[in-house]
Backbone as CSV, one residue per row, in Angstrom:
resi,resn,N_x,N_y,N_z,CA_x,CA_y,CA_z,C_x,C_y,C_z
1,UNK,120.188,112.660,86.222,119.914,114.030,85.779,118.460,114.367,86.084
2,UNK,118.237,115.550,86.618,116.864,115.966,86.916,116.702,117.411,86.498
3,UNK,115.762,117.628,85.581,115.457,118.994,85.150,113.955,119.138,85.092
4,UNK,113.491,120.364,85.217,112.052,120.589,85.150,111.559,120.374,83.721
5,UNK,110.475,119.640,83.584,109.923,119.390,82.250,108.974,120.504,81.858
6,UNK,108.742,120.626,80.552,107.746,121.566,80.061,106.391,120.877,80.043
7,UNK,105.339,121.658,80.150,103.996,121.095,80.136,103.707,120.490,78.773
8,UNK,102.879,119.453,78.767,102.484,118.849,77.508,103.581,118.048,76.865
9,UNK,104.262,117.210,77.629,105.388,116.466,77.112,105.025,115.072,76.620
10,UNK,106.073,114.323,76.387,105.998,112.966,75.879,106.829,112.077,76.785
11,UNK,106.284,110.940,77.181,106.995,110.037,78.082,107.202,108.684,77.420
12,UNK,108.361,108.106,77.667,108.684,106.759,77.217,108.922,105.885,78.434
13,UNK,108.183,104.804,78.523,108.409,103.831,79.594,109.255,102.722,78.987
14,UNK,110.511,102.683,79.350,111.483,101.796,78.735,112.407,102.596,77.849
15,UNK,113.701,102.292,77.939,114.679,103.086,77.196,115.584,102.249,76.316
16,UNK,115.063,101.163,75.751,115.860,100.287,74.899,115.996,100.799,73.475
17,UNK,116.324,99.875,72.558,116.620,100.257,71.185,115.439,100.913,70.473
18,UNK,114.233,100.343,70.658,113.091,100.903,69.943,112.748,102.291,70.476
19,UNK,112.781,102.457,71.786,112.535,103.785,72.355,113.577,104.777,71.861
20,UNK,114.836,104.360,71.831,115.899,105.249,71.377,115.715,105.622,69.911
21,UNK,115.250,104.659,69.102,115.034,104.943,67.682,113.942,105.987,67.497
22,UNK,112.849,105.840,68.249,111.748,106.794,68.125,112.160,108.162,68.655
23,UNK,112.787,108.169,69.830,113.214,109.445,70.429,114.221,110.153,69.525
24,UNK,115.223,109.400,69.049,116.238,110.000,68.188,115.642,110.586,66.935
25,UNK,114.677,109.883,66.334,114.029,110.390,65.139,113.230,111.641,65.405
26,UNK,112.535,111.666,66.541,111.751,112.845,66.889,112.640,114.067,67.093
27,UNK,113.751,113.862,67.783,114.658,114.987,68.038,115.253,115.503,66.731
28,UNK,115.620,114.589,65.830,116.160,115.008,64.530,115.136,115.794,63.724
29,UNK,113.850,115.457,63.932,112.800,116.147,63.176,112.347,117.429,63.851
30,UNK,112.978,117.789,64.990,112.703,119.069,65.613,111.979,119.047,66.935
31,UNK,111.609,117.855,67.438,110.933,117.789,68.727,111.928,118.116,69.839
32,UNK,111.616,119.048,70.742,112.566,119.417,71.792,112.847,118.260,72.741
33,UNK,114.123,117.965,72.965,114.494,116.890,73.881,113.997,117.170,75.292
34,UNK,113.903,118.444,75.655,113.459,118.813,76.991,112.008,118.509,77.269
35,UNK,111.237,118.168,76.226,109.834,117.824,76.412,109.625,116.303,76.469
36,UNK,110.728,115.560,76.488,110.645,114.105,76.503,111.179,113.576,77.820
37,UNK,110.411,112.687,78.436,110.839,111.993,79.644,111.043,110.518,79.329
38,UNK,112.033,109.906,79.966,112.254,108.479,79.826,112.262,107.820,81.194
39,UNK,111.428,106.811,81.374,111.405,106.056,82.627,112.110,104.738,82.368
40,UNK,113.249,104.552,83.007,114.076,103.368,82.775,114.803,103.003,84.073
41,UNK,114.520,101.831,84.649,115.156,101.461,85.912,116.646,101.170,85.805
42,UNK,117.115,100.785,84.632,118.531,100.448,84.477,119.376,101.716,84.382
43,UNK,120.333,101.838,85.277,121.132,103.062,85.364,121.934,103.320,84.097
44,UNK,122.515,102.279,83.501,123.324,102.477,82.295,122.462,102.920,81.121
45,UNK,121.251,102.369,81.027,120.341,102.779,79.947,119.902,104.223,80.142
46,UNK,119.646,104.614,81.409,119.287,106.013,81.678,120.425,106.948,81.283
47,UNK,121.642,106.562,81.638,122.793,107.403,81.320,122.947,107.565,79.807
48,UNK,122.672,106.490,79.068,122.783,106.562,77.611,121.731,107.503,77.033
49,UNK,120.492,107.431,77.550,119.436,108.319,77.075,119.803,109.782,77.331
50,UNK,120.344,110.041,78.498,120.714,111.412,78.846,121.890,111.902,78.008
51,UNK,122.906,111.041,77.885,124.125,111.440,77.180,123.905,111.570,75.678
52,UNK,123.267,110.574,75.091,123.159,110.537,73.630,121.991,111.351,73.091
53,UNK,120.912,111.435,73.866,119.699,112.071,73.355,119.300,113.322,74.124
54,UNK,119.850,113.499,75.319,119.566,114.709,76.082,118.184,114.781,76.685
55,UNK,117.543,113.622,76.895,116.195,113.633,77.442,116.232,113.531,78.963
56,UNK,115.121,113.881,79.579,114.960,113.751,81.010,114.757,112.276,81.344
57,UNK,115.262,111.829,82.464,115.061,110.428,82.822,114.626,110.288,84.274
58,UNK,113.881,109.222,84.518,113.443,108.839,85.847,113.722,107.357,86.022
59,UNK,114.006,106.945,87.227,114.244,105.526,87.474,112.950,104.768,87.714
60,UNK,111.878,105.489,88.027,110.571,104.880,88.279,109.500,105.936,88.036
61,UNK,108.272,105.506,87.794,107.198,106.481,87.556,106.983,107.389,88.764
62,UNK,106.802,108.679,88.506,106.500,109.645,89.550,105.395,110.573,89.053
63,UNK,105.016,111.519,89.910,103.972,112.462,89.549,104.353,113.323,88.354
64,UNK,105.655,113.404,88.018,106.077,114.188,86.856,105.464,113.653,85.564
65,UNK,105.111,112.370,85.552,104.526,111.784,84.345,103.168,112.397,84.004
66,UNK,102.521,113.020,84.980,101.205,113.606,84.735,101.263,114.702,83.680
67,UNK,102.446,115.239,83.413,102.595,116.273,82.392,102.591,115.700,80.976
68,UNK,102.723,114.394,80.863,102.809,113.775,79.542,101.431,113.656,78.900
69,UNK,101.303,114.164,77.704,100.065,114.010,76.946,100.028,112.680,76.202
70,UNK,101.194,112.115,75.945,101.281,110.811,75.286,102.367,109.989,75.962
71,UNK,102.100,108.697,76.103,103.043,107.782,76.732,103.308,106.627,75.778
72,UNK,104.583,106.374,75.531,104.986,105.256,74.673,105.512,104.136,75.557
73,UNK,104.899,102.960,75.444,105.287,101.798,76.244,106.239,100.950,75.428
74,UNK,107.516,100.988,75.808,108.567,100.299,75.059,109.333,99.342,75.964
75,UNK,108.576,98.596,76.767,109.183,97.610,77.652,108.892,96.215,77.113
76,UNK,109.574,95.215,77.643,109.356,93.845,77.219,107.971,93.377,77.665
77,UNK,107.344,92.503,76.877,105.973,92.075,77.201,105.819,91.513,78.601
78,UNK,106.816,90.793,79.067,106.682,90.132,80.359,106.710,91.082,81.550
79,UNK,107.124,92.326,81.324,107.152,93.291,82.433,106.157,94.432,82.222
80,UNK,105.365,94.379,81.153,104.461,95.499,80.849,103.391,95.653,81.922
81,UNK,102.826,94.560,82.399,101.786,94.659,83.420,102.312,95.369,84.662
82,UNK,103.470,94.953,85.141,104.054,95.576,86.337,104.328,97.054,86.105
83,UNK,104.868,97.390,84.927,105.179,98.789,84.619,103.907,99.622,84.520
84,UNK,102.864,99.052,83.903,101.609,99.797,83.740,100.950,100.061,85.091
85,UNK,100.926,99.074,85.948,100.312,99.253,87.261,101.072,100.286,88.085
86,UNK,102.393,100.332,87.910,103.199,101.302,88.656,102.938,102.732,88.187
87,UNK,102.624,102.893,86.895,102.427,104.233,86.343,100.969,104.654,86.317
88,UNK,100.059,103.729,86.582,98.627,103.945,86.382,98.122,105.261,86.981
89,UNK,98.492,105.563,88.193,97.963,106.740,88.870,98.489,108.052,88.344
90,UNK,99.548,108.008,87.527,100.184,109.232,87.056,99.766,109.627,85.636
91,UNK,99.142,108.707,84.892,98.854,108.999,83.478,97.389,108.687,83.125
92,UNK,96.434,109.172,83.915,95.040,108.777,83.685,94.436,109.340,82.411
93,UNK,94.968,110.448,81.905,94.346,111.114,80.762,95.221,111.087,79.505
94,UNK,96.302,110.356,79.526,97.233,110.361,78.399,96.784,109.426,77.275
95,UNK,97.294,109.705,76.088,97.205,108.775,74.971,98.347,107.772,75.127
96,UNK,98.050,106.485,74.972,99.056,105.454,75.180,99.352,104.727,73.875
97,UNK,100.635,104.572,73.582,101.097,103.822,72.422,102.003,102.706,72.916
98,UNK,101.591,101.464,72.681,102.380,100.314,73.123,103.067,99.650,71.945
99,UNK,104.368,99.415,72.082,105.124,98.677,71.070,105.543,97.312,71.598
100,UNK,104.903,96.859,72.674,105.205,95.556,73.261,104.485,94.455,72.484
101,UNK,105.220,93.487,72.015,104.651,92.409,71.207,103.687,91.561,72.036
102,UNK,102.548,91.235,71.424,101.643,90.256,72.009,100.622,90.792,72.987
103,UNK,100.964,91.802,73.775,100.070,92.275,74.821,98.878,93.003,74.199
104,UNK,97.676,92.506,74.477,96.467,93.046,73.867,96.066,94.364,74.513
105,UNK,95.433,95.196,73.722,95.073,96.534,74.189,94.068,96.480,75.339
106,UNK,93.200,95.460,75.359,92.237,95.347,76.444,92.903,95.115,77.781
107,UNK,93.979,94.325,77.777,94.722,94.099,79.020,95.414,95.379,79.466
108,UNK,96.012,96.089,78.516,96.675,97.340,78.873,95.665,98.371,79.360
109,UNK,94.493,98.408,78.751,93.450,99.335,79.194,93.024,99.016,80.624
110,UNK,92.911,97.748,80.939,92.522,97.357,82.291,93.602,97.727,83.305
111,UNK,94.849,97.518,82.953,95.936,97.842,83.872,96.070,99.344,84.087
112,UNK,95.832,100.126,83.028,96.019,101.577,83.112,94.764,102.321,83.535
113,UNK,93.602,101.696,83.356,92.361,102.382,83.664,92.006,103.431,82.637
114,UNK,92.421,103.235,81.385,92.123,104.179,80.307,91.916,103.443,79.006
115,UNK,91.249,104.107,78.060,90.881,103.459,76.806,91.570,104.045,75.569
116,UNK,92.259,105.156,75.712,92.920,105.776,74.547,94.257,105.068,74.308
117,UNK,94.162,103.910,73.685,95.326,103.045,73.525,95.483,102.630,72.066
118,UNK,96.703,102.767,71.574,97.084,102.282,70.247,98.186,101.251,70.433
119,UNK,98.019,100.115,69.764,99.077,99.112,69.736,99.850,99.232,68.447
120,UNK,101.171,99.141,68.534,102.020,99.189,67.350,102.921,97.970,67.315
121,UNK,103.149,97.439,66.132,104.144,96.402,65.938,105.177,96.923,64.956
122,UNK,106.247,97.540,65.473,107.312,98.048,64.606,108.324,96.933,64.305
123,UNK,109.354,97.256,63.557,110.443,96.305,63.386,111.781,97.037,63.448
124,UNK,112.866,96.294,63.516,114.162,96.893,63.819,114.712,97.830,62.740
125,UNK,114.335,97.739,61.459,114.798,98.784,60.538,114.361,100.185,60.944
126,UNK,113.464,100.290,61.940,113.138,101.599,62.512,114.396,102.301,63.018
127,UNK,115.404,101.521,63.397,116.640,102.096,63.917,117.360,102.939,62.866
128,UNK,117.081,102.681,61.592,117.706,103.465,60.516,116.649,104.195,59.699
129,UNK,115.450,104.358,60.270,114.392,105.092,59.602,113.763,104.374,58.433
130,UNK,113.934,103.040,58.347,113.403,102.268,57.230,112.459,101.165,57.702
131,UNK,111.865,101.330,58.880,110.973,100.305,59.409,109.554,100.455,58.891
132,UNK,108.714,99.553,59.358,107.278,99.677,59.113,106.566,99.178,60.364
133,UNK,105.513,99.878,60.736,104.745,99.544,61.932,103.304,99.228,61.568
134,UNK,102.785,98.127,62.079,101.360,97.858,62.012,100.696,98.481,63.226
135,UNK,99.553,99.140,63.038,98.910,99.890,64.118,97.461,99.461,64.276
136,UNK,97.019,99.382,65.544,95.610,99.136,65.850,95.180,100.107,66.931
137,UNK,94.004,100.720,66.756,93.488,101.689,67.720,92.205,101.184,68.353
138,UNK,92.091,101.365,69.654,90.834,101.081,70.333,89.797,102.144,69.977
139,UNK,88.541,101.840,70.260,87.440,102.698,69.818,87.534,104.121,70.372
140,UNK,88.112,104.275,71.558,88.179,105.593,72.182,89.241,106.495,71.560
141,UNK,90.088,105.946,70.713,91.160,106.730,70.088,90.563,107.617,69.002
142,UNK,90.829,108.904,69.086,90.269,109.872,68.146,91.142,109.989,66.894
143,UNK,90.604,110.689,65.903,91.384,110.956,64.697,92.633,111.767,65.025
144,UNK,92.489,112.689,65.965,93.646,113.475,66.385,94.687,112.591,67.060
145,UNK,94.225,111.625,67.867,95.142,110.682,68.502,95.900,109.869,67.459
146,UNK,95.186,109.421,66.443,95.829,108.656,65.371,96.907,109.500,64.688
147,UNK,96.593,110.757,64.446,97.563,111.641,63.811,98.789,111.828,64.703
148,UNK,98.564,111.909,66.015,99.677,112.036,66.956,100.581,110.811,66.879
149,UNK,99.984,109.617,66.860,100.758,108.379,66.765,101.550,108.347,65.463
150,UNK,100.924,108.757,64.377,101.613,108.759,63.088,102.805,109.710,63.108
151,UNK,102.657,110.859,63.758,103.781,111.793,63.862,104.903,111.202,64.716
152,UNK,104.537,110.520,65.787,105.549,109.917,66.649,106.372,108.873,65.910
153,UNK,105.709,108.097,65.072,106.383,106.989,64.403,106.963,107.362,63.041
154,UNK,106.609,108.532,62.520,107.060,108.919,61.185,108.576,108.822,61.005
155,UNK,109.394,109.243,61.990,110.842,109.155,61.773,111.366,107.725,61.668
156,UNK,110.575,106.736,62.071,111.050,105.348,62.034,110.747,104.663,60.716
157,UNK,109.914,105.267,59.858,109.584,104.645,58.586,108.103,104.718,58.287
158,UNK,107.597,103.677,57.626,106.210,103.641,57.192,105.304,103.044,58.274
159,UNK,103.985,103.106,58.009,103.024,102.512,58.942,101.780,102.105,58.168
160,UNK,101.007,101.213,58.746,99.686,100.890,58.220,98.776,100.533,59.396
161,UNK,97.485,100.879,59.250,96.490,100.596,60.280,95.758,99.313,59.940
162,UNK,95.534,98.478,60.936,94.720,97.275,60.741,93.400,97.465,61.480
163,UNK,92.336,96.863,60.944,91.003,97.049,61.514,90.743,96.132,62.691
164,UNK,91.404,94.977,62.717,91.191,93.993,63.781,92.477,93.816,64.577
165,UNK,92.355,93.800,65.885,93.559,93.689,66.707,94.280,92.375,66.478
166,UNK,93.525,91.301,66.232,94.183,90.003,66.028,95.073,90.012,64.785
167,UNK,94.845,90.963,63.872,95.703,91.049,62.699,97.132,91.450,63.057
168,UNK,97.317,92.050,64.228,98.670,92.402,64.644,99.540,91.169,64.868
169,UNK,98.924,90.015,65.168,99.708,88.792,65.283,100.318,88.426,63.938
170,UNK,99.560,88.626,62.862,100.088,88.384,61.524,101.151,89.419,61.158
171,UNK,100.919,90.676,61.552,101.923,91.718,61.318,103.218,91.351,62.032
172,UNK,103.091,90.852,63.256,104.268,90.428,64.013,105.031,89.348,63.264
173,UNK,104.294,88.388,62.718,104.928,87.275,62.013,105.612,87.730,60.730
174,UNK,104.979,88.663,59.994,105.534,89.090,58.707,106.640,90.130,58.857
175,UNK,106.299,91.273,59.443,107.262,92.368,59.471,107.975,92.520,60.811
176,UNK,107.275,92.229,61.915,107.916,92.364,63.214,109.112,91.444,63.352
177,UNK,108.925,90.182,63.003,110.015,89.210,63.030,110.758,89.148,61.705
178,UNK,110.211,89.788,60.684,110.729,89.673,59.332,112.198,89.990,59.137
179,UNK,112.753,91.031,59.785,114.179,91.302,59.572,115.069,90.105,59.897
180,UNK,114.677,89.298,60.884,115.479,88.117,61.213,115.496,87.120,60.061
181,UNK,114.376,87.028,59.322,114.356,86.128,58.169,115.342,86.607,57.104
182,UNK,115.370,87.919,56.890,116.299,88.473,55.909,117.736,88.189,56.330
183,UNK,118.044,88.414,57.603,119.396,88.158,58.089,119.747,86.670,57.949
184,UNK,118.763,85.817,58.171,118.960,84.372,58.057,119.379,84.004,56.626
185,UNK,118.682,84.589,55.631,119.022,84.301,54.247,120.338,84.963,53.847
186,UNK,120.610,86.130,54.409,121.902,86.760,54.145,123.049,85.883,54.639
187,UNK,122.865,85.297,55.822,123.888,84.379,56.342,124.098,83.201,55.401
188,UNK,122.988,82.637,54.911,123.083,81.480,54.016,123.784,81.862,52.710
189,UNK,123.456,83.037,52.168,124.083,83.475,50.930,125.571,83.736,51.139
190,UNK,125.926,84.285,52.286,127.343,84.516,52.567,128.096,83.193,52.668
191,UNK,127.509,82.224,53.371,128.173,80.924,53.494,128.348,80.258,52.130
192,UNK,127.290,80.338,51.322,127.367,79.722,49.992,128.420,80.411,49.133
193,UNK,128.442,81.732,49.173,129.429,82.459,48.391,130.844,82.129,48.809
194,UNK,131.060,82.020,50.125,132.386,81.660,50.626,132.763,80.246,50.198
195,UNK,131.771,79.332,50.231,132.035,77.957,49.810,132.371,77.874,48.328
196,UNK,131.878,78.860,47.556,132.175,78.895,46.121,133.512,79.557,45.827
197,UNK,134.165,80.079,46.863,135.496,80.629,46.689,135.618,82.128,46.863
198,UNK,134.508,82.826,47.074,134.580,84.265,47.297,135.037,84.566,48.723
199,UNK,135.758,85.657,48.941,135.996,86.084,50.322,134.663,86.344,51.018
200,UNK,134.510,85.934,52.280,133.222,86.098,52.966,132.688,87.519,52.952
201,UNK,133.572,88.501,53.076,133.098,89.889,53.103,132.530,90.296,51.742
202,UNK,133.119,89.782,50.660,132.579,90.077,49.339,131.235,89.380,49.129
203,UNK,131.138,88.153,49.608,129.875,87.419,49.485,128.763,88.148,50.225
204,UNK,129.068,88.659,51.419,128.058,89.371,52.197,127.667,90.678,51.524
205,UNK,128.631,91.402,50.973,128.326,92.644,50.266,127.400,92.388,49.088
206,UNK,127.678,91.355,48.328,126.821,91.003,47.205,125.415,90.665,47.679
207,UNK,125.318,89.895,48.757,124.011,89.477,49.269,123.204,90.667,49.774
208,UNK,123.846,91.547,50.539,123.135,92.705,51.103,122.610,93.604,49.993
209,UNK,123.456,93.908,49.016,123.022,94.797,47.940,121.938,94.144,47.088
210,UNK,121.997,92.841,46.951,120.963,92.146,46.191,119.620,92.240,46.896
211,UNK,119.592,92.013,48.204,118.344,92.131,48.966,117.818,93.561,48.923
212,UNK,118.706,94.521,49.173,118.270,95.917,49.212,117.751,96.361,47.854
213,UNK,118.462,96.008,46.796,118.048,96.414,45.466,116.758,95.760,45.018
214,UNK,116.621,94.452,45.287,115.402,93.745,44.902,114.195,94.288,45.667
215,UNK,114.386,94.597,46.961,113.290,95.155,47.750,112.869,96.513,47.205
216,UNK,113.840,97.339,46.822,113.504,98.647,46.252,112.791,98.489,44.918
217,UNK,113.236,97.515,44.121,112.595,97.254,42.833,111.144,96.828,43.042
218,UNK,110.921,95.950,44.017,109.559,95.499,44.301,108.691,96.641,44.805
219,UNK,109.273,97.538,45.600,108.515,98.664,46.136,108.124,99.646,45.039
220,UNK,108.999,99.826,44.071,108.758,100.812,43.016,107.931,100.265,41.855
221,UNK,107.885,98.939,41.712,107.245,98.335,40.541,105.728,98.282,40.694
222,UNK,105.043,98.292,39.578,103.590,98.135,39.556,103.190,96.662,39.535
223,UNK,104.102,95.792,39.157,103.803,94.364,39.059,104.013,93.659,40.392
224,UNK,103.344,92.521,40.596,103.535,91.732,41.819,104.894,91.028,41.806
225,UNK,105.365,90.578,42.956,106.666,89.894,43.020,106.771,88.710,42.073
226,UNK,105.674,87.972,41.876,105.726,86.813,40.988,106.122,87.225,39.572
227,UNK,105.601,88.351,39.100,105.944,88.826,37.764,107.406,89.243,37.691
228,UNK,107.869,89.930,38.723,109.281,90.329,38.756,110.188,89.107,38.757
229,UNK,109.785,88.094,39.505,110.577,86.850,39.534,110.634,86.195,38.160
230,UNK,109.490,86.135,37.499,109.438,85.494,36.181,110.310,86.226,35.173
231,UNK,110.421,87.549,35.321,111.200,88.337,34.367,112.699,88.034,34.438
232,UNK,113.161,87.568,35.586,114.595,87.274,35.719,114.858,85.773,35.689
233,UNK,113.863,84.999,35.299,114.001,83.542,35.282,113.826,83.022,33.868
234,UNK,114.930,82.712,33.207,114.897,82.104,31.877,114.969,80.586,32.031
235,UNK,114.053,79.891,31.380,114.028,78.439,31.501,115.354,77.850,31.037
236,UNK,115.918,77.024,31.897,117.202,76.409,31.594,118.390,77.228,32.047
237,UNK,118.131,78.432,32.578,119.222,79.292,33.018,119.605,79.063,34.476
238,UNK,120.479,79.935,34.975,120.993,79.779,36.333,119.920,80.029,37.388
239,UNK,119.102,81.083,37.189,118.040,81.384,38.146,117.019,80.263,38.176
240,UNK,116.707,79.732,37.008,115.766,78.614,36.909,116.287,77.415,37.703
241,UNK,117.570,77.132,37.572,118.164,76.003,38.301,118.047,76.205,39.807
242,UNK,118.307,77.425,40.239,118.222,77.706,41.680,116.788,77.565,42.177
243,UNK,115.828,78.113,41.438,114.428,78.047,41.866,113.908,76.617,41.838
244,UNK,114.344,75.832,40.889,113.943,74.434,40.848,114.436,73.696,42.090
245,UNK,115.643,74.019,42.511,116.177,73.410,43.728,115.365,73.833,44.952
246,UNK,114.996,75.108,45.014,114.181,75.600,46.128,112.810,74.919,46.146
247,UNK,112.219,74.759,44.977,110.911,74.098,44.901,111.009,72.639,45.315
248,UNK,112.050,71.962,44.871,112.222,70.549,45.220,112.369,70.370,46.726
249,UNK,112.956,71.363,47.381,113.123,71.304,48.841,111.935,71.889,49.593
250,UNK,110.916,72.345,48.857,109.696,72.915,49.439,110.019,74.075,50.390
251,UNK,110.959,74.903,49.948,111.375,76.020,50.790,110.214,76.966,51.060
252,UNK,109.394,77.271,50.061,108.284,78.209,50.252,107.307,77.693,51.303
253,UNK,106.958,76.402,51.209,106.019,75.831,52.186,106.594,75.861,53.601
254,UNK,107.880,75.525,53.716,108.510,75.546,55.038,108.591,76.972,55.590
255,UNK,108.856,77.910,54.711,108.948,79.303,55.135,107.587,79.810,55.607
256,UNK,106.535,79.476,54.865,105.190,79.872,55.275,104.833,79.253,56.625
257,UNK,105.238,78.005,56.850,104.986,77.359,58.146,105.702,78.104,59.267
258,UNK,106.892,78.603,58.978,107.642,79.355,59.980,106.903,80.625,60.374
259,UNK,106.310,81.309,59.394,105.553,82.520,59.698,104.323,82.214,60.544
260,UNK,103.657,81.102,60.255,102.519,80.722,61.074,102.946,80.392,62.502
261,UNK,104.144,79.836,62.659,104.656,79.562,64.007,104.875,80.865,64.765
262,UNK,105.377,81.884,64.069,105.575,83.186,64.702,104.238,83.803,65.086
263,UNK,103.249,83.698,64.200,101.919,84.236,64.498,101.314,83.549,65.713
264,UNK,101.454,82.236,65.788,100.910,81.503,66.928,101.588,81.933,68.225
265,UNK,102.898,82.131,68.169,103.621,82.543,69.373,103.195,83.940,69.817
266,UNK,102.911,84.828,68.864,102.439,86.166,69.215,101.130,86.080,69.984
267,UNK,100.224,85.220,69.529,98.959,85.057,70.237,99.180,84.441,71.610
268,UNK,100.091,83.478,71.689,100.393,82.851,72.976,100.958,83.841,73.971
269,UNK,101.766,84.773,73.495,102.351,85.782,74.387,101.262,86.663,74.983
270,UNK,100.218,86.950,74.184,99.105,87.730,74.718,98.418,86.996,75.851
271,UNK,98.256,85.693,75.700,97.645,84.885,76.764,98.570,84.773,77.966
272,UNK,99.849,84.580,77.688,100.818,84.325,78.751,101.094,85.549,79.622
273,UNK,101.286,86.688,78.983,101.693,87.886,79.715,100.533,88.872,79.945
274,UNK,99.354,88.573,79.391,98.254,89.497,79.525,97.288,89.171,80.643
275,UNK,97.489,88.062,81.318,96.590,87.692,82.394,96.866,88.509,83.642
276,UNK,95.879,88.611,84.495,96.049,89.367,85.747,96.949,88.604,86.717
């Protein structure tokens, strides 16, 4: 599909799930689909963007990208350098928002030849408008640029700004990879419930609602999680027995080690995919 774009548009490099979540949210909030371009080499992904979201698509960067005032980089880290170099000549004055894990803003600035770059670490609940993104801005990013990024990401959920770029590695470990940890525990709770005699679908329903409800309770409460935990733990009761078992197995320590492993891998990805 090829249609003339309006001046002052928005471009997405990459048309996967995260790009679709952001684009879909923007369109629902009133952003005209005709002002959005998607650059995606995969024909089936382009067709989906056109069919489901009604946006303009390109198979590769062209001079049409020069109309974009903001560019969202939603490609995999290992192909970001190639994609940035291909688009470099078309987007010299745009604001750039990268959602690629690990790739440092300095590398992206060097590849693009520009400094107005914001790095974001979103997570998959963005697909249902319940995500959270950690954000870091380079020095050249203005207050207006920050506001633009916040508007772009608003339909996906919450956000927070970090002062140091290296903190995004920790954000990646906690919230970027975090949904997988929740799914991991949901799987374990479902298996345990089934082993106790519940139908698996009932066990999963109980587990999902428990996670969702507890998370909402923690979000709304003034007390820290430790206090909330203590309130539902009577010594000698069922919760106490479960927590004692978790402590004996050092689950908390092992879980914290897992997060540090994720943080280390995020830093390694910056080294691995950010070199020239």
